Every structure is written in structure tokens, then in C-alpha cells.
C-alpha positions as CSV (number, residue, x, y, z in Angstrom):
1,M,72.6,80.5,57.5
2,T,74.6,78.8,60.2
3,E,73.3,76.5,62.7
4,H,73.4,78.3,66.3
5,L,75.0,76.5,69.0
6,P,74.1,77.1,72.6
7,G,75.5,80.8,73.4
8,P,75.5,84.0,71.6
9,R,77.2,84.2,68.4
10,I,79.1,87.7,69.1
11,A,81.3,89.5,66.7
12,M,83.9,92.1,68.0
13,V,86.4,94.1,66.5
14,A,89.2,95.8,68.7
15,G,92.3,97.0,67.5
16,E,96.1,97.3,68.1
17,A,97.4,95.7,71.7
18,S,95.5,98.0,74.0
19,G,92.6,96.8,72.3
20,D,93.4,93.2,72.6
21,L,94.1,93.6,76.4
22,L,90.5,94.8,77.4
23,A,88.8,92.6,74.3
24,S,90.0,90.1,76.1
25,L,89.0,91.2,79.8
26,L,85.8,91.4,78.0
27,L,85.6,88.4,76.5
28,G,86.7,86.7,79.7
29,G,83.4,87.6,81.3
30,L,81.2,86.5,78.7
31,R,82.7,83.4,78.7
32,S,82.2,82.7,82.0
33,R,78.5,83.4,81.3
34,W,78.1,81.8,78.3
35,P,80.9,78.5,78.1
36,Q,80.0,78.2,74.1
37,L,80.2,81.7,72.9
38,Q,81.1,82.4,69.3
39,A,83.3,85.2,69.2
40,F,84.3,86.1,65.6
41,G,86.1,89.4,64.3
42,I,88.9,91.8,63.9
43,G,91.3,90.7,67.8
44,G,94.9,90.0,68.9
45,P,96.5,87.2,70.6
46,K,94.9,87.7,73.9
47,M,91.6,86.8,72.5
48,A,92.6,84.1,70.4
49,E,93.9,82.3,73.5
50,L,90.2,82.4,74.9
51,G,89.0,81.0,71.8
52,F,88.5,84.4,69.4
53,Q,88.2,83.8,65.8
54,A,90.6,86.5,64.0
55,W,89.4,87.1,60.6
56,W,92.2,90.0,60.3
57,P,94.6,90.6,63.4
58,H,93.9,93.5,65.8
59,D,97.4,95.0,64.5
60,K,96.0,95.9,60.4
61,L,94.1,98.7,62.5
62,A,97.1,100.3,64.9
63,V,97.4,103.5,63.1
64,R,97.1,107.1,64.6
65,G,97.0,110.6,63.2
66,Y,95.3,112.1,60.7
67,V,98.2,112.2,58.2
68,E,99.1,108.6,58.8
69,V,95.8,107.1,58.7
70,L,95.4,108.7,55.3
71,S,98.4,106.3,53.7
72,H,96.7,103.2,55.0
73,Y,92.9,104.1,54.2
74,R,92.4,102.1,51.3
75,E,93.3,98.8,53.3
76,I,91.2,99.9,56.3
77,S,87.9,100.9,54.3
78,G,88.8,97.7,52.7
79,I,88.7,95.7,55.9
80,R,85.8,97.6,57.4
81,N,84.0,96.8,54.0
82,Q,84.4,93.5,53.8
83,L,83.9,92.6,57.7
84,A,80.5,94.2,57.3
85,Q,79.1,92.3,53.9
86,R,80.4,89.5,56.1
87,L,78.5,90.3,58.8
88,L,75.5,91.1,57.5
89,R,74.8,88.0,54.7
90,E,75.1,86.0,58.5
91,P,74.3,88.5,61.0
92,P,75.7,87.6,64.5
93,D,73.4,88.4,68.1
94,L,75.5,91.2,68.6
95,F,78.4,93.3,68.0
96,I,80.6,94.7,70.4
97,G,83.3,97.5,69.1
98,V,86.3,97.4,71.6
99,D,87.6,101.4,71.2
100,A,89.0,102.1,67.7
101,P,86.2,104.6,67.4
102,D,87.0,105.7,63.9
103,F,86.9,102.5,62.2
104,N,84.1,101.1,64.6
105,L,81.4,103.6,64.5
106,D,80.9,103.7,60.7
107,L,80.5,100.3,61.1
108,E,78.2,100.3,64.1
109,A,75.7,102.5,62.5
110,R,75.8,100.5,59.2
111,L,75.0,97.4,61.2
112,K,72.4,98.6,63.5
113,A,70.7,100.4,60.0
114,K,70.3,96.4,59.2
115,G,68.8,95.4,62.3
116,V,72.1,94.5,64.1
117,R,72.4,95.2,67.8
118,T,75.2,97.2,68.9
119,V,77.8,97.8,72.0
120,H,80.3,100.2,72.0
121,F,83.1,99.3,74.9
122,I,85.2,101.9,75.9
123,S,84.1,105.7,75.1
124,P,85.7,107.6,72.7
125,S,87.2,110.8,74.1
126,V,84.0,113.2,73.2
127,W,84.7,114.8,76.8
128,A,88.7,115.0,75.6
129,W,88.6,115.9,72.0
130,R,86.2,115.6,68.8
131,A,83.1,116.3,70.8
132,E,81.2,115.9,67.4
133,R,81.7,112.5,67.5
134,I,78.5,111.8,69.6
135,K,76.2,112.2,67.2
136,K,77.7,109.2,65.2
137,V,77.7,107.6,68.6
138,H,73.8,107.7,68.7
139,L,73.2,107.1,65.1
140,G,74.9,103.6,65.1
141,V,75.5,102.4,68.9
142,D,72.4,100.5,71.0
143,R,74.5,100.7,74.4
144,M,77.7,102.5,75.6
145,L,79.8,100.6,78.0
146,C,81.2,103.1,79.7
147,V,84.9,102.9,82.1
148,F,84.9,106.4,83.4
149,P,82.1,107.2,86.1
150,F,81.4,110.8,84.9
151,E,80.6,109.4,80.8
152,P,76.8,107.8,81.9
153,A,75.4,111.2,82.6
154,L,77.2,113.5,79.1
155,Y,75.5,110.5,77.2
156,A,72.4,110.6,79.0
157,K,71.9,114.5,77.5
158,H,72.1,113.5,73.6
159,G,70.0,110.3,74.8
160,V,72.0,107.4,74.2
161,A,71.6,104.4,76.6
162,A,75.2,104.2,78.8
163,T,76.4,102.3,81.9
164,Y,79.3,102.7,83.8
165,V,80.7,99.5,84.3
166,G,84.0,100.5,85.5
167,H,88.0,100.2,84.1
168,P,88.7,96.2,83.3
169,L,92.3,97.0,83.7
170,A,91.1,98.1,87.7
171,D,90.2,94.6,87.9
172,A,93.3,93.2,86.5
173,I,95.2,95.3,88.0
174,P,96.0,94.2,91.7
175,L,95.4,97.1,94.6
176,A,98.6,96.3,96.4
177,V,101.6,96.3,93.5
178,P,103.7,92.6,93.5
179,R,107.1,95.5,93.5
180,A,109.1,92.7,95.2
181,Q,108.0,90.0,93.1
182,A,108.3,91.7,89.8
183,R,111.5,92.5,90.5
184,A,113.1,89.3,91.2
185,A,111.2,87.9,88.1
186,L,113.1,90.9,85.9
187,G,116.4,90.8,88.3
188,I,116.3,94.1,89.3
189,A,117.9,94.4,93.4
190,Q,115.5,96.4,95.2
191,H,118.1,99.3,95.8
192,E,118.6,99.4,92.1
193,Q,116.8,102.4,90.3
194,L,114.5,101.5,87.3
195,I,113.4,103.3,84.8
196,A,110.8,101.8,82.6
197,L,110.7,103.0,78.6
198,L,107.0,102.9,76.9
199,P,107.1,104.4,73.5
200,G,103.3,103.1,72.8
201,S,102.4,99.8,70.8
202,R,101.9,101.4,66.9
203,K,104.3,101.8,64.3
204,S,103.2,105.0,63.7
205,E,104.2,105.9,67.4
206,I,107.4,104.4,67.7
207,Q,108.6,106.0,64.5
208,Y,107.7,109.5,66.6
209,I,108.5,108.9,69.8
210,A,110.7,106.1,70.6
211,P,113.7,108.6,69.6
212,R,112.6,110.9,71.7
213,I,112.7,108.4,74.7
214,F,115.9,106.3,73.6
215,A,117.4,110.0,73.5
216,A,116.4,110.9,77.0
217,A,117.7,107.7,78.1
218,Q,121.0,108.2,76.7
219,T,121.1,111.4,79.1
220,M,119.7,109.6,81.9
221,H,122.4,107.1,81.4
222,R,125.3,109.6,81.2
223,E,124.4,111.4,84.1
224,R,123.6,108.5,86.6
225,P,125.1,105.1,84.7
226,A,123.6,102.9,87.9
227,L,120.0,103.5,86.2
228,R,118.8,100.9,84.9
229,F,115.9,100.6,82.0
230,V,113.8,98.4,80.6
231,L,111.1,98.5,77.5
232,P,108.3,95.9,76.9
233,V,108.3,95.3,73.8
234,V,104.2,94.8,71.8
235,P,104.9,91.2,70.1
236,G,105.8,91.6,66.7
237,L,107.4,95.4,66.9
238,R,110.5,94.0,68.0
239,H,112.1,94.5,64.4
240,A,110.9,98.7,64.6
241,I,111.9,99.1,68.1
242,E,115.7,97.5,68.0
243,P,117.2,100.2,64.6
244,L,115.9,102.8,66.6
245,R,117.8,102.1,70.1
246,R,121.0,101.3,68.5
247,Q,120.6,104.3,66.7
248,H,119.6,106.6,69.9
249,A,120.5,104.8,72.8
250,N,123.6,102.5,71.8
251,E,125.4,103.0,75.0
252,V,122.9,102.4,77.2
253,P,122.0,99.0,78.5
254,I,118.5,98.8,77.7
255,E,116.7,95.2,78.8
256,L,114.1,94.8,75.7
257,L,111.2,92.3,76.9
258,D,108.5,90.5,75.3
259,A,105.5,92.1,76.4
260,R,105.7,92.2,80.4
261,S,105.1,95.0,80.4
262,H,102.5,94.9,84.0
263,E,105.6,93.5,85.2
264,A,107.9,96.5,84.4
265,L,105.6,98.8,85.7
266,A,105.2,97.2,88.8
267,A,108.9,96.5,89.5
268,C,109.9,100.4,87.9
269,D,110.3,103.3,89.8
270,V,109.2,105.6,87.0
271,A,108.1,105.3,83.4
272,L,108.9,107.4,80.6
273,V,105.4,106.7,78.6
274,A,103.7,107.5,75.7
275,S,100.5,109.1,76.2
276,G,97.5,106.0,75.4
277,T,96.4,103.4,77.3
278,A,99.2,102.7,79.1
279,T,99.4,106.1,81.2
280,L,96.1,104.7,83.0
281,E,97.9,101.2,83.7
282,T,101.2,103.0,84.8
283,A,98.9,105.4,87.3
284,L,97.1,101.7,88.2
285,F,100.5,100.4,88.9
286,K,101.2,103.6,91.2
287,R,104.1,104.7,89.6
288,P,104.7,108.3,89.0
289,M,105.3,108.7,85.2
290,V,106.3,111.8,82.3
291,I,104.0,111.8,79.6
292,C,104.8,112.1,76.1
293,Y,103.5,112.5,72.9
294,S,104.8,113.1,69.2
295,M,103.3,113.0,66.1
296,H,103.2,114.3,62.3
297,A,103.1,117.8,62.6
298,L,100.1,117.8,60.4
299,S,98.3,115.9,62.7
300,W,99.3,117.3,65.3
301,Q,98.0,120.7,64.4
302,M,94.5,119.0,63.3
303,M,93.7,117.8,66.9
304,K,95.1,120.6,69.1
305,R,92.3,122.3,67.4
306,M,89.9,119.6,68.8
307,K,91.1,119.5,72.2
308,L,88.5,120.1,75.0
309,Q,90.7,119.9,78.1
310,P,94.1,121.4,78.7
311,W,96.1,117.8,79.4
312,V,96.2,114.7,76.8
313,G,97.4,112.0,79.2
314,L,94.6,110.3,81.2
315,P,96.0,110.6,84.4
316,N,95.7,114.6,84.6
317,I,92.1,114.1,82.9
318,L,90.7,112.3,85.0
319,L,92.2,114.1,88.0
320,Q,91.8,117.3,86.5
321,E,95.0,118.0,87.4
322,T,98.5,118.1,86.0
323,V,99.7,115.2,88.6
324,V,102.2,114.4,86.4
325,P,104.4,116.1,83.3
326,E,103.4,116.5,80.2
327,L,105.5,116.9,77.3
328,I,103.7,116.9,73.9
329,Q,105.6,117.8,70.4
330,G,108.1,120.2,70.1
331,H,108.5,120.7,74.2
332,A,109.3,116.2,74.0
333,T,113.0,117.0,73.8
334,P,115.3,114.3,75.1
335,E,116.5,117.0,78.0
336,K,113.4,117.6,79.1
337,L,112.3,114.1,79.3
338,A,114.9,112.9,80.7
339,Q,115.2,116.2,83.5
340,A,111.4,115.6,84.4
341,T,111.6,111.6,84.8
342,L,115.0,112.1,86.4
343,A,113.0,114.5,89.3
344,W,110.9,111.9,90.6
345,L,113.6,109.9,92.0
346,D,115.2,113.0,93.5
347,D,111.6,113.5,95.1
348,P,110.5,110.6,97.1
349,A,108.1,112.0,98.7
350,R,106.1,113.6,95.5
351,A,106.0,110.1,94.7
352,D,104.7,109.2,97.5
353,A,101.8,111.5,97.6
354,L,100.9,110.5,93.8
355,E,100.6,106.9,94.6
356,Q,97.9,108.0,97.1
357,R,96.2,109.9,94.6
358,F,96.1,106.8,92.5
359,H,95.1,104.8,94.9
360,A,92.0,106.5,95.3
361,L,91.6,106.6,91.8
362,H,92.0,102.4,91.4
363,L,89.3,102.2,93.8
364,Q,87.0,104.3,92.0
365,L,87.2,102.4,88.8
366,R,87.5,98.8,90.2
367,R,83.6,97.6,89.3
368,N,84.1,94.4,88.3
369,T,84.0,95.5,84.6
370,A,83.2,92.1,83.1
371,K,80.4,91.2,85.3
372,A,78.6,94.5,85.3
373,A,79.4,94.4,80.8
374,T,78.2,91.2,80.5
375,D,74.8,91.9,82.6
376,A,74.6,95.0,80.1
377,I,74.8,92.7,77.3
378,E,72.6,90.1,78.4
379,A,70.0,92.7,78.9
380,L,70.3,93.7,75.8
381,L,70.1,90.3,74.0
382,A,67.3,89.5,76.1
383,Q,65.6,92.8,74.3
384,A,66.5,91.7,71.2
385,A,65.0,88.2,71.6
386,A,62.1,89.5,73.1
């Protein structure tokens, strides 16, 4: 076994772009506490900037939907088995699974059974759908780090140790949105109306969602030619976006941005955004939005039966009210998406009221997550050492 250097050896798994972002924010806090920390596993470029050793790239896990996962099952299952074997040969001091519950919960159970301490960061949405996963959490997770304040009480009922640490995005995104600065950086005049298009961060999402969003942009452009459009592109996915843009919105001057999603959200007047972490980011930037989602029809039928909430978007779930429109599957037509997006531009008072709701939500989720999470992890490591 390799001799341990000062600082803990921590294995981490983060899938897709949002997981890479969330994990990097956590990793920054861990590095502040333990500068000699060794971190390795599955991650992305933001984690790599903090010295993370990626044995596999994070985008290997960037698949959503039952039908879509089945087509990648053999590869994903093979990666999980190889990773488990490697970690069991040389056990880390701690394993942290960041989101990606379908991959991480089974891996955590396998590691925990062999004595490896496990933490899961970002609770699976057991309060929204697939409530049965809380059994897997109980089996495989020593400490759940919760990003929403109502979650620890739910886990306590099932005997799972959980700590509310706030949401790292609420720390990373400023309370006062630098709108003028972002517009200047993107070359958008203050009087221009800007729409941000965010069709998802996975290839499987882009396949189903981007055509609808691009067609909606085409409709809006025809009605209001002066509108500006920006679309932040996840690194490595420009090749998937470009052909769809040419096919469905060739007449529309959409500026594709390499990453820079936070600048786009800070600068925009309204966002047309795929359901997921990006909806919470949009809310934290206090921007009105229209939530869109589409997937393989069979995947949707299976997921729909397991829903526990009337909403799919995080802003509506957290506020327990339909504060922003959700257009899902057959309802996500280009015409409806365009109409709902333009409605925000035509009702500034409604947008201002929403901004106040989102500001209050931001304050609730802001808890210095990196420190709170690191405190909980340090306590677990001390317990293991004892």
C-alpha cells in the first residue's frame, strides 16, 4: 500500500458538468483545510484545476433517462466495477459521491461494506421522485450532506445521518447580480433584450431538448428581430450543438459561448432552460425563466409514474408553487416555449416580484457550504481514526 502523505486520501466521483462544478466547490474547501489532500477518482476539468486526479472523465456518466442509460449500461457498469476494485485494493480514507446517485449509491454500498467511510454530497431527490432510493442511502452512506434545509429531517426518519450544509452555488453566485458587468463582457447594450438558451449539459439532453429550444428561438426572432440570444456551450459539446442550431435556427444570430453560463445568466433578461441544476443557477441569478424538458417517450412514462411532486423544476419545488412555467415533453412545443419566454419580457412587474422571491431563496441556501461540509467530513474522519 502506498505510504500516506500528510492530509487525507479522498476518492470522489462526480458525473457531468454540474457535478464537476459542485465537486470543485467542495474540493476547494477541503484543500483549504488540508493543503496536502490527495483527491482522485472520476471528475472534470474544474476539479482538475484543484489538483484532482481523474482516472476517468466525468462525461462518461453524463447520461439521463432509462432508455438512454440502457444503451450505455455495459460501459458505465464496467467503469464502476473497475473503480470499486481499485479503491478496495488501496482504500482511501474517505469516499465522496457527488450527485450521480444511480452510479454512486451502489458503489458506496460496496465500499462501506468493506469498511470505507462514505459521504454523499447532494441528496438524491427522494422527496420528488423515486423515494425507494432512500433504502440505498441507508445501506451505503455514512453521512449525507444536504443542500436543502428540509432534507435532514426526512433522512432522520429513516435512520440516516444527515447535515444541512447549504448549497455551494448559493455561495459561488453573488447576492447582488453583476448585470452591467456581465453585459459589458458579452457586448450586450443595456437597452437590448437578451435571452439565454440553456439546453442541458448531456448529449442525451441536447438530442431531445436543443431542437425545441432552437425552434423556439427561431419563432421569437421572427416576431422580434431585435432580440439577442446567447447559448453557453459545455466544453466538448459544441460539435453536438452546432448542427442542431443550423438545422433549427439557421436564421437566428445565436452567440455560442464556451462555458460562461454564469455571465450569460447574469446578463440575460430571461432564460429558456432545461430542467436540472441550471434552473437553480438561474434562480440564484434572480432571472425569470421558462423550464423545458424532453426525453425518450418510454423514459418519460417510467419517470412520470414515480413523481412525488407536481413540478420538475427546482425553483418551483423549493418554493412549493408554480413561480415559473414548466413545459415538459409534448407541451414543450416551440410555439409554447416562445410564447412563455416572451411573456416575461412583456411583464416587468411579474419579473420584479419573482426576483424578490429568488433573493429570499438565495439567502436561505447560503451557508458557507465548503466550510460546513468540510467540518462534517473532518468529524467523520476523526471518528474513523478513533
